[in-house]
Steps between C-alpha positions, in 0.01 A plus 500: 500500500665826386456845642265729308558867428397739780184696423584833665222734615510822696409436864157635591640713785764669283463872445441654159718809550836338424573430864497163671405251229561129506409225259391153605507173306288236670442269206797269562460175692614532862644854485393865498748746349517872586709772335531879488320643198762772454795257522383176341857371461597592856396173657196293585368389836367144516228393743312178554127553432424457872768752604369749246141459631622558857697809392203651313267422792734676743534806275122523456448471876720807557312724256 
């Protein structure tokens, strides 16, 4: 089973004014990838789906 190409999308909580924007790819089996929209070649964070859900839940709880 080979890895598919990440389907990047702008995160729903990203701002539209050129500030803090991240892209998320959650279409790959067993991983969620996150990168900076302004620096796409600067590195990618890798989360397990469960870790990503916990992170998003914690961020939402603080809003």
